[in-house]
MOPAC internal coordinates of N, CA, C and O (Angstrom, degrees):
PM7 1SCF
backbone

  N    0.0000 0     0.00 0     0.00 0    0    0    0
  C    1.4382 1     0.00 0     0.00 0    1    0    0
  C    1.5266 1   106.24 1     0.00 0    2    1    0
  O    1.2310 1   120.29 1   -63.33 1    3    2    1
  N    1.3334 1   117.06 1   116.67 1    3    2    1
  C    1.4779 1   120.83 1   180.00 1    5    3    2
  C    1.5152 1   107.56 1   -85.28 1    6    5    3
  O    1.2310 1   122.75 1   -37.52 1    7    6    5
  N    1.3976 1   112.34 1   142.48 1    7    6    5
  C    1.4774 1   115.73 1  -177.05 1    9    7    6
  C    1.4842 1   110.74 1   -85.13 1   10    9    7
  O    1.2310 1   119.83 1   -54.42 1   11   10    9
  N    1.3298 1   117.93 1   125.58 1   11   10    9
  C    1.4727 1   120.31 1   179.96 1   13   11   10
  C    1.4994 1   111.81 1   -73.80 1   14   13   11
  O    1.2310 1   120.96 1    -9.70 1   15   14   13
  N    1.3029 1   115.77 1   170.30 1   15   14   13
  C    1.4883 1   120.58 1   173.59 1   17   15   14
  C    1.4753 1   107.60 1   -73.62 1   18   17   15
  O    1.2310 1   120.59 1   -36.16 1   19   18   17
  N    1.3380 1   116.48 1   143.84 1   19   18   17
  C    1.4837 1   121.70 1   173.29 1   21   19   18
  C    1.5097 1   107.16 1   -83.29 1   22   21   19
  O    1.2310 1   120.22 1   -27.75 1   23   22   21
  N    1.3004 1   117.18 1   152.25 1   23   22   21
  C    1.4555 1   121.10 1   174.77 1   25   23   22
  C    1.4851 1   108.16 1  -119.45 1   26   25   23
  O    1.2310 1   121.60 1   -10.60 1   27   26   25
  N    1.3587 1   114.53 1   169.40 1   27   26   25
  C    1.5044 1   118.99 1  -175.27 1   29   27   26
  C    1.4551 1   111.11 1   -63.73 1   30   29   27
  O    1.2310 1   119.02 1   144.80 1   31   30   29
  N    1.3345 1   119.48 1   -35.20 1   31   30   29
  C    1.4882 1   122.11 1  -177.02 1   33   31   30
  C    1.5435 1   107.83 1   -66.25 1   34   33   31
  O    1.2310 1   120.43 1   137.63 1   35   34   33
  N    1.3457 1   116.78 1   -42.37 1   35   34   33
  C    1.4282 1   118.17 1   178.77 1   37   35   34
  C    1.4626 1   111.89 1   -59.36 1   38   37   35
  O    1.2310 1   119.35 1   132.65 1   39   38   37
  N    1.3890 1   118.85 1   -47.35 1   39   38   37
  C    1.4143 1   125.77 1   179.70 1   41   39   38
  C    1.5845 1   108.78 1   -57.59 1   42   41   39
  O    1.2310 1   121.30 1   138.05 1   43   42   41
  N    1.2923 1   115.12 1   -41.95 1   43   42   41
  C    1.4756 1   120.88 1   178.87 1   45   43   42
  C    1.5258 1   109.91 1   -58.88 1   46   45   43
  O    1.2310 1   121.24 1   134.87 1   47   46   45
  N    1.3443 1   115.24 1   -45.13 1   47   46   45
  C    1.4337 1   120.95 1   178.83 1   49   47   46
  C    1.5490 1   112.80 1   -61.93 1   50   49   47
  O    1.2310 1   121.23 1   139.82 1   51   50   49
  N    1.2894 1   115.25 1   -40.18 1   51   50   49
  C    1.4771 1   120.73 1   178.47 1   53   51   50
  C    1.5542 1   108.09 1   -60.15 1   54   53   51
  O    1.2310 1   121.74 1   131.12 1   55   54   53
  N    1.3442 1   114.27 1   -48.88 1   55   54   53
  C    1.5330 1   118.61 1   176.80 1   57   55   54
  C    1.4883 1   110.89 1   -55.48 1   58   57   55
  O    1.2310 1   120.77 1   132.17 1   59   58   57
  N    1.3033 1   116.14 1   -47.83 1   59   58   57
  C    1.4700 1   118.81 1  -177.97 1   61   59   58
  C    1.5223 1   111.00 1   -63.05 1   62   61   59
  O    1.2310 1   120.06 1   137.22 1   63   62   61
  N    1.3072 1   117.50 1   -42.78 1   63   62   61
  C    1.4681 1   121.94 1  -179.44 1   65   63   62
  C    1.5412 1   109.88 1   -62.78 1   66   65   63
  O    1.2310 1   119.54 1   135.61 1   67   66   65
  N    1.3514 1   118.48 1   -44.39 1   67   66   65
  C    1.4363 1   123.11 1   177.81 1   69   67   66
  C    1.5146 1   112.87 1   -64.09 1   70   69   67
  O    1.2310 1   119.12 1   153.40 1   71   70   69
  N    1.3250 1   119.28 1   -26.60 1   71   70   69
  C    1.4346 1   123.94 1   175.14 1   73   71   70
  C    1.5630 1   114.67 1   -82.85 1   74   73   71
  O    1.2310 1   122.09 1   173.49 1   75   74   73
  N    1.3319 1   113.61 1    -6.51 1   75   74   73
  C    1.4633 1   118.62 1  -179.57 1   77   75   74
  C    1.5431 1   112.91 1    85.93 1   78   77   75
  O    1.2310 1   121.47 1  -164.18 1   79   78   77
  N    1.3107 1   114.79 1    15.82 1   79   78   77
  C    1.4951 1   118.72 1   174.12 1   81   79   78
  C    1.5453 1   109.17 1   -96.84 1   82   81   79
  O    1.2310 1   122.69 1  -105.98 1   83   82   81
  N    1.3015 1   112.46 1    74.02 1   83   82   81
  C    1.4709 1   120.39 1  -172.42 1   85   83   82
  C    1.5779 1   113.96 1   -67.79 1   86   85   83
  O    1.2310 1   121.63 1   142.38 1   87   86   85
  N    1.3332 1   114.49 1   -37.62 1   87   86   85
  C    1.4525 1   113.69 1   178.77 1   89   87   86
  C    1.5087 1   111.46 1   -65.83 1   90   89   87
  O    1.2310 1   120.34 1   137.49 1   91   90   89
  N    1.3597 1   116.96 1   -42.51 1   91   90   89
  C    1.4584 1   119.99 1   179.82 1   93   91   90
  C    1.5382 1   111.15 1   -65.07 1   94   93   91
  O    1.2310 1   121.04 1   140.64 1   95   94   93
  N    1.3070 1   115.62 1   -39.36 1   95   94   93
  C    1.5306 1   120.41 1   178.68 1   97   95   94
  C    1.5600 1   107.70 1   -61.55 1   98   97   95
  O    1.2310 1   121.94 1   137.29 1   99   98   97
  N    1.2953 1   113.90 1   -42.71 1   99   98   97
  C    1.5194 1   120.85 1  -176.55 1  101   99   98
  C    1.5387 1   105.94 1   -62.30 1  102  101   99
  O    1.2310 1   118.58 1   132.53 1  103  102  101
  N    1.3640 1   120.31 1   -47.47 1  103  102  101
  C    1.4385 1   121.73 1   179.64 1  105  103  102
  C    1.5294 1   114.21 1   -61.15 1  106  105  103
  O    1.2310 1   121.61 1   137.18 1  107  106  105
  N    1.3692 1   114.53 1   -42.82 1  107  106  105
  C    1.5074 1   115.63 1  -176.77 1  109  107  106
  C    1.5270 1   109.18 1   -68.12 1  110  109  107
  O    1.2310 1   120.57 1   136.69 1  111  110  109
  N    1.3915 1   116.51 1   -43.31 1  111  110  109
  C    1.4098 1   118.66 1   177.67 1  113  111  110
  C    1.4931 1   114.92 1   -64.45 1  114  113  111
  O    1.2310 1   119.46 1   149.66 1  115  114  113
  N    1.3014 1   118.64 1   -30.34 1  115  114  113
  C    1.4669 1   120.80 1   175.10 1  117  115  114
  C    1.4180 1   113.62 1   -64.92 1  118  117  115
  O    1.2310 1   119.17 1   147.84 1  119  118  117
  N    1.3547 1   119.19 1   -32.16 1  119  118  117
  C    1.4976 1   122.97 1   175.29 1  121  119  118
  C    1.4939 1   109.94 1   -64.51 1  122  121  119
  O    1.2310 1   120.35 1   137.84 1  123  122  121
  N    1.3816 1   116.93 1   -42.16 1  123  122  121
  C    1.4357 1   120.45 1   178.81 1  125  123  122
  C    1.5102 1   111.97 1   -69.50 1  126  125  123
  O    1.2310 1   121.20 1   138.63 1  127  126  125
  N    1.3255 1   115.32 1   -41.37 1  127  126  125
  C    1.4866 1   121.82 1  -179.49 1  129  127  126
  C    1.4959 1   112.54 1   -56.72 1  130  129  127
  O    1.2310 1   119.33 1   140.98 1  131  130  129
  N    1.3707 1   118.89 1   -39.02 1  131  130  129
  C    1.4629 1   124.25 1  -177.89 1  133  131  130
  C    1.5448 1   112.14 1   -62.27 1  134  133  131
  O    1.2310 1   121.12 1   157.38 1  135  134  133
  N    1.3346 1   115.47 1   -22.62 1  135  134  133
  C    1.4591 1   119.11 1  -174.68 1  137  135  134
  C    1.5330 1   111.82 1  -107.39 1  138  137  135
  O    1.2310 1   120.10 1  -159.73 1  139  138  137
  N    1.3334 1   117.41 1    20.27 1  139  138  137
  C    1.4597 1   119.22 1  -179.03 1  141  139  138
  C    1.5964 1   109.23 1  -125.19 1  142  141  139
  O    1.2310 1   120.24 1    -4.95 1  143  142  141
  N    1.3175 1   117.15 1   175.05 1  143  142  141
  C    1.4212 1   120.84 1   176.12 1  145  143  142
  C    1.5001 1   109.54 1  -151.07 1  146  145  143
  O    1.2310 1   120.79 1    -9.67 1  147  146  145
  N    1.2887 1   116.09 1   170.33 1  147  146  145
  C    1.4767 1   124.26 1   176.42 1  149  147  146
  C    1.5184 1   112.04 1    63.22 1  150  149  147
  O    1.2310 1   120.91 1    39.62 1  151  150  149
  N    1.3862 1   115.86 1  -140.38 1  151  150  149
  C    1.3938 1   121.17 1  -174.12 1  153  151  150
  C    1.6196 1   112.15 1   -61.76 1  154  153  151
  O    1.2310 1   122.37 1   144.81 1  155  154  153
  N    1.3382 1   113.06 1   -35.19 1  155  154  153
  C    1.4054 1   116.07 1   178.26 1  157  155  154
  C    1.4755 1   114.83 1   -63.35 1  158  157  155
  O    1.2310 1   121.33 1   141.26 1  159  158  157
  N    1.3288 1   115.06 1   -38.74 1  159  158  157
  C    1.4844 1   121.21 1   175.75 1  161  159  158
  C    1.4660 1   111.09 1   -63.03 1  162  161  159
  O    1.2310 1   119.64 1   137.74 1  163  162  161
  N    1.2955 1   118.28 1   -42.26 1  163  162  161
  C    1.5138 1   123.85 1   174.12 1  165  163  162
  C    1.4827 1   112.97 1   -58.33 1  166  165  163
  O    1.2310 1   121.58 1   133.63 1  167  166  165
  N    1.3320 1   114.59 1   -46.37 1  167  166  165
  C    1.4863 1   119.97 1   178.53 1  169  167  166
  C    1.5285 1   109.40 1   -56.55 1  170  169  167
  O    1.2310 1   119.92 1   126.97 1  171  170  169
  N    1.3097 1   117.76 1   -53.03 1  171  170  169
  C    1.4404 1   120.89 1  -177.28 1  173  171  170
  C    1.5635 1   109.51 1   -60.10 1  174  173  171
  O    1.2310 1   120.95 1   136.89 1  175  174  173
  N    1.3269 1   115.80 1   -43.11 1  175  174  173
  C    1.4947 1   117.41 1   179.80 1  177  175  174
  C    1.5499 1   110.54 1   -59.33 1  178  177  175
  O    1.2310 1   119.74 1   141.48 1  179  178  177
  N    1.3229 1   118.11 1   -38.52 1  179  178  177
  C    1.4257 1   120.24 1  -179.35 1  181  179  178
  C    1.5195 1   109.51 1   -67.69 1  182  181  179
  O    1.2310 1   119.18 1   142.41 1  183  182  181
  N    1.3217 1   119.17 1   -37.59 1  183  182  181
  C    1.5065 1   122.95 1   178.11 1  185  183  182
  C    1.5442 1   108.43 1   -65.60 1  186  185  183
  O    1.2310 1   121.16 1   134.37 1  187  186  185
  N    1.2698 1   115.38 1   -45.63 1  187  186  185
  C    1.4932 1   121.07 1  -179.69 1  189  187  186
  C    1.5121 1   109.57 1   -59.33 1  190  189  187
  O    1.2310 1   120.89 1   137.51 1  191  190  189
  N    1.3116 1   115.91 1   -42.49 1  191  190  189
  C    1.4776 1   118.84 1   178.51 1  193  191  190
  C    1.5384 1   111.48 1   -67.45 1  194  193  191
  O    1.2310 1   120.36 1   141.58 1  195  194  193
  N    1.3358 1   116.92 1   -38.42 1  195  194  193
  C    1.4538 1   117.81 1   178.18 1  197  195  194
  C    1.5675 1   111.21 1   -62.95 1  198  197  195
  O    1.2310 1   120.40 1   140.85 1  199  198  197
  N    1.3284 1   116.85 1   -39.15 1  199  198  197
  C    1.4190 1   120.69 1   175.84 1  201  199  198
  C    1.5125 1   110.72 1   -66.93 1  202  201  199
  O    1.2310 1   119.36 1   140.51 1  203  202  201
  N    1.3015 1   118.83 1   -39.49 1  203  202  201
  C    1.4824 1   122.86 1   177.84 1  205  203  202
  C    1.5630 1   109.32 1   -63.48 1  206  205  203
  O    1.2310 1   119.91 1   141.40 1  207  206  205
  N    1.3274 1   117.79 1   -38.60 1  207  206  205
  C    1.4228 1   120.06 1   177.62 1  209  207  206
  C    1.5018 1   111.55 1   -59.32 1  210  209  207
  O    1.2310 1   120.08 1   134.12 1  211  210  209
  N    1.3279 1   117.46 1   -45.88 1  211  210  209
  C    1.4596 1   121.36 1   176.11 1  213  211  210
  C    1.5456 1   112.28 1   -65.28 1  214  213  211
  O    1.2310 1   119.72 1   148.32 1  215  214  213
  N    1.2919 1   118.15 1   -31.68 1  215  214  213
  C    1.4588 1   120.11 1   172.93 1  217  215  214
  C    1.5719 1   111.67 1   -59.98 1  218  217  215
  O    1.2310 1   121.50 1   139.60 1  219  218  217
  N    1.3566 1   114.73 1   -40.40 1  219  218  217
  C    1.4256 1   119.91 1   179.87 1  221  219  218
  C    1.5144 1   112.47 1   -66.18 1  222  221  219
  O    1.2310 1   121.67 1   148.77 1  223  222  221
  N    1.3380 1   114.41 1   -31.23 1  223  222  221
  C    1.4849 1   118.62 1  -178.20 1  225  223  222
  C    1.4722 1   110.59 1   -66.22 1  226  225  223
  O    1.2310 1   119.89 1   139.41 1  227  226  225
  N    1.3829 1   117.81 1   -40.59 1  227  226  225
  C    1.4390 1   120.34 1  -172.17 1  229  227  226
  C    1.5467 1   115.64 1   -54.86 1  230  229  227
  O    1.2310 1   119.82 1   139.67 1  231  230  229
  N    1.3511 1   117.94 1   -40.33 1  231  230  229
  C    1.4686 1   116.06 1   177.19 1  233  231  230
  C    1.5125 1   111.82 1   -90.59 1  234  233  231
  O    1.2310 1   119.97 1  -172.74 1  235  234  233
  N    1.3367 1   117.66 1     7.26 1  235  234  233
  C    1.3943 1   119.62 1   177.64 1  237  235  234
  C    1.5612 1   117.50 1    91.76 1  238  237  235
  O    1.2310 1   120.55 1  -164.40 1  239  238  237
  N    1.3315 1   116.56 1    15.60 1  239  238  237
  C    1.4334 1   122.37 1  -177.02 1  241  239  238
  C    1.5067 1   108.76 1   -89.47 1  242  241  239
  O    1.2310 1   119.56 1  -108.09 1  243  242  241
  N    1.3532 1   118.45 1    71.91 1  243  242  241
  C    1.4448 1   120.59 1  -177.79 1  245  243  242
  C    1.4984 1   113.75 1   -64.23 1  246  245  243
  O    1.2310 1   118.49 1   146.56 1  247  246  245
  N    1.3082 1   120.49 1   -33.44 1  247  246  245
  C    1.4548 1   122.45 1   177.96 1  249  247  246
  C    1.4492 1   110.88 1   -62.15 1  250  249  247
  O    1.2310 1   118.95 1   131.02 1  251  250  249
  N    1.3266 1   119.60 1   -48.98 1  251  250  249
  C    1.5025 1   125.13 1   176.94 1  253  251  250
  C    1.5805 1   110.92 1   -59.83 1  254  253  251
  O    1.2310 1   122.23 1   137.43 1  255  254  253
  N    1.3677 1   113.34 1   -42.57 1  255  254  253
  C    1.4459 1   119.84 1  -178.30 1  257  255  254
  C    1.5612 1   109.61 1   -60.83 1  258  257  255
  O    1.2310 1   120.94 1   129.49 1  259  258  257
  N    1.2804 1   115.81 1   -50.51 1  259  258  257
  C    1.4465 1   121.40 1  -179.21 1  261  259  258
  C    1.5207 1   112.59 1   -60.19 1  262  261  259
  O    1.2310 1   122.14 1   137.03 1  263  262  261
  N    1.3123 1   113.52 1   -42.97 1  263  262  261
  C    1.5019 1   121.12 1  -177.99 1  265  263  262
  C    1.5153 1   109.83 1   -62.56 1  266  265  263
  O    1.2310 1   119.79 1   133.20 1  267  266  265
  N    1.3193 1   118.00 1   -46.80 1  267  266  265
  C    1.4763 1   121.75 1  -179.35 1  269  267  266
  C    1.5386 1   110.89 1   -70.48 1  270  269  267
  O    1.2310 1   120.44 1   141.27 1  271  270  269
  N    1.3289 1   116.76 1   -38.73 1  271  270  269
  C    1.4622 1   121.95 1   177.24 1  273  271  270
  C    1.5459 1   110.92 1   -59.54 1  274  273  271
  O    1.2310 1   120.89 1   134.94 1  275  274  273
  N    1.3073 1   115.90 1   -45.06 1  275  274  273
  C    1.4621 1   120.08 1  -178.92 1  277  275  274
  C    1.5301 1   111.17 1   -64.84 1  278  277  275
  O    1.2310 1   119.67 1   150.61 1  279  278  277
  N    1.3181 1   118.23 1   -29.39 1  279  278  277
  C    1.4064 1   122.57 1   175.33 1  281  279  278
  C    1.5357 1   112.81 1   -70.66 1  282  281  279
  O    1.2310 1   121.73 1   148.76 1  283  282  281
  N    1.3664 1   114.29 1   -31.24 1  283  282  281
  C    1.4618 1   117.73 1   179.71 1  285  283  282
  C    1.5418 1   113.03 1   -73.18 1  286  285  283
  O    1.2310 1   119.86 1   148.06 1  287  286  285
  N    1.3474 1   117.86 1   -31.94 1  287  286  285
  C    1.4434 1   120.73 1  -169.98 1  289  287  286
  C    1.5583 1   110.89 1   -58.39 1  290  289  287
  O    1.2310 1   117.55 1   131.35 1  291  290  289
  N    1.2997 1   122.27 1   -48.65 1  291  290  289
  C    1.4651 1   120.95 1  -177.74 1  293  291  290
  C    1.5240 1   111.98 1   -62.12 1  294  293  291
  O    1.2310 1   119.32 1   158.21 1  295  294  293
  N    1.3412 1   118.90 1   -21.79 1  295  294  293
  C    1.4257 1   122.62 1   178.56 1  297  295  294
  C    1.5037 1   111.74 1   -84.50 1  298  297  295
  O    1.2310 1   119.40 1   148.64 1  299  298  297
  N    1.2822 1   118.76 1   -31.36 1  299  298  297
  C    1.4737 1   123.23 1  -178.00 1  301  299  298
  C    1.4936 1   115.02 1   -96.00 1  302  301  299
  O    1.2310 1   119.18 1   148.53 1  303  302  301
  N    1.2881 1   119.17 1   -31.47 1  303  302  301
  C    1.4485 1   124.19 1  -178.61 1  305  303  302
  C    1.5421 1   114.97 1   -52.77 1  306  305  303
  O    1.2310 1   119.15 1   139.09 1  307  306  305
  N    1.3151 1   119.23 1   -40.91 1  307  306  305
  C    1.4734 1   119.17 1  -177.27 1  309  307  306
  C    1.5179 1   113.02 1   -78.11 1  310  309  307
  O    1.2310 1   119.12 1   167.63 1  311  310  309
  N    1.3181 1   119.28 1   -12.37 1  311  310  309
  C    1.4564 1   124.59 1  -176.15 1  313  311  310
  C    1.5823 1   108.43 1   -78.66 1  314  313  311
  O    1.2310 1   121.38 1   -37.15 1  315  314  313
  N    1.3592 1   114.96 1   142.85 1  315  314  313
  C    1.4384 1   118.00 1   178.46 1  317  315  314
  C    1.5059 1   114.71 1   -55.38 1  318  317  315
  O    1.2310 1   119.39 1   -22.46 1  319  318  317
  N    1.3038 1   118.77 1   157.54 1  319  318  317
  C    1.4984 1   122.32 1  -175.14 1  321  319  318
  C    1.5201 1   112.90 1   -54.61 1  322  321  319
  O    1.2310 1   119.86 1   142.46 1  323  322  321
  N    1.3599 1   117.87 1   -37.54 1  323  322  321
  C    1.4417 1   121.17 1   173.78 1  325  323  322
  C    1.4574 1   108.80 1  -120.82 1  326  325  323
  O    1.2310 1   120.76 1   -58.43 1  327  326  325
  N    1.2918 1   116.15 1   121.57 1  327  326  325
  C    1.5262 1   124.75 1  -169.78 1  329  327  326
  C    1.5319 1   108.63 1  -132.30 1  330  329  327
  O    1.2310 1   119.35 1   -64.59 1  331  330  329
  N    1.3284 1   118.85 1   115.41 1  331  330  329
  C    1.4612 1   124.46 1  -179.05 1  333  331  330
  C    1.5690 1   110.38 1    50.10 1  334  333  331
  O    1.2310 1   122.05 1  -138.99 1  335  334  333
  N    1.3577 1   113.69 1    41.01 1  335  334  333
  C    1.4447 1   117.68 1   177.67 1  337  335  334
  C    1.5125 1   115.19 1    84.34 1  338  337  335
  O    1.2310 1   118.13 1   178.25 1  339  338  337
  N    1.3089 1   121.17 1    -1.75 1  339  338  337
  C    1.4449 1   123.38 1  -177.98 1  341  339  338
  C    1.5327 1   109.28 1  -101.09 1  342  341  339
  O    1.2310 1   119.93 1   -51.98 1  343  342  341
  N    1.3150 1   117.73 1   128.02 1  343  342  341
  C    1.4652 1   122.74 1   174.51 1  345  343  342
  C    1.4753 1   106.78 1   -84.34 1  346  345  343
  O    1.2310 1   121.04 1   -83.95 1  347  346  345
  N    1.3535 1   115.61 1    96.05 1  347  346  345
  C    1.4908 1   118.55 1  -173.68 1  349  347  346
  C    1.5548 1   111.79 1   -66.23 1  350  349  347
  O    1.2310 1   119.68 1   154.10 1  351  350  349
  N    1.2578 1   118.21 1   -25.90 1  351  350  349
  C    1.5189 1   118.50 1   175.36 1  353  351  350
  C    1.4914 1   110.58 1   -63.79 1  354  353  351
  O    1.2310 1   120.46 1   145.14 1  355  354  353
  N    1.3784 1   116.72 1   -34.86 1  355  354  353
  C    1.4575 1   119.77 1   179.18 1  357  355  354
  C    1.5222 1   110.39 1   -71.09 1  358  357  355
  O    1.2310 1   120.05 1   145.53 1  359  358  357
  N    1.3297 1   117.50 1   -34.47 1  359  358  357
  C    1.4864 1   119.76 1   178.82 1  361  359  358
  C    1.5284 1   105.98 1   -67.69 1  362  361  359
  O    1.2310 1   119.52 1   135.38 1  363  362  361
  N    1.3111 1   118.52 1   -44.62 1  363  362  361
  C    1.4930 1   122.63 1  -178.60 1  365  363  362
  C    1.5630 1   108.03 1   -58.53 1  366  365  363
  O    1.2310 1   121.56 1   131.56 1  367  366  365
  N    1.3264 1   114.62 1   -48.44 1  367  366  365
  C    1.4893 1   119.34 1  -179.53 1  369  367  366
  C    1.5104 1   111.29 1   -59.75 1  370  369  367
  O    1.2310 1   120.01 1   137.56 1  371  370  369
  N    1.2876 1   117.59 1   -42.44 1  371  370  369
  C    1.4844 1   121.59 1  -177.36 1  373  371  370
  C    1.5402 1   109.57 1   -65.46 1  374  373  371
  O    1.2310 1   119.69 1   135.97 1  375  374  373
  N    1.3093 1   118.19 1   -44.03 1  375  374  373
  C    1.4355 1   121.28 1  -174.67 1  377  375  374
  C    1.5770 1   105.35 1   -75.61 1  378  377  375
  O    1.2310 1   120.42 1   135.85 1  379  378  377
  N    1.3430 1   116.80 1   -44.15 1  379  378  377
  C    1.4500 1   120.26 1  -178.84 1  381  379  378
  C    1.5062 1   112.35 1   -61.46 1  382  381  379
  O    1.2310 1   119.87 1   146.28 1  383  382  381
  N    1.2886 1   117.84 1   -33.72 1  383  382  381
  C    1.4841 1   123.22 1  -176.81 1  385  383  382
  C    1.5079 1   111.83 1   -65.67 1  386  385  383
  O    1.2310 1   120.02 1   147.33 1  387  386  385
  N    1.3032 1   117.56 1   -32.67 1  387  386  385
  C    1.4658 1   120.00 1   180.00 1  389  387  386
  C    1.5485 1   112.56 1   -92.21 1  390  389  387
  O    1.2310 1   119.23 1   170.08 1  391  390  389
  N    1.2417 1   119.08 1    -9.92 1  391  390  389
  C    1.4812 1   120.24 1   178.78 1  393  391  390
  C    1.4640 1   107.60 1   -96.23 1  394  393  391
  O    1.2310 1   120.10 1   180.00 1  395  394  393

């Protein structure tokens, strides 16, 4: 799996995610996701789903959060531990910690 170039929107999404602004991160990454294909598209979809899982946690929807999180795992598990500057293990820990 070759690592694609990061773009400014992706980096903005990472900052938003790290600040706990999951809805905004989801929206920014969705813009990037729409313009990708193949493994890169799958990676973005997994990140978007991880952000969506955390969105479900905020109002207390643990069933929805777990459901979306489990959908993200097969998309993110095959990706190297650090991908386009994102430490995926930390993303997993963050999401897993609240579920």
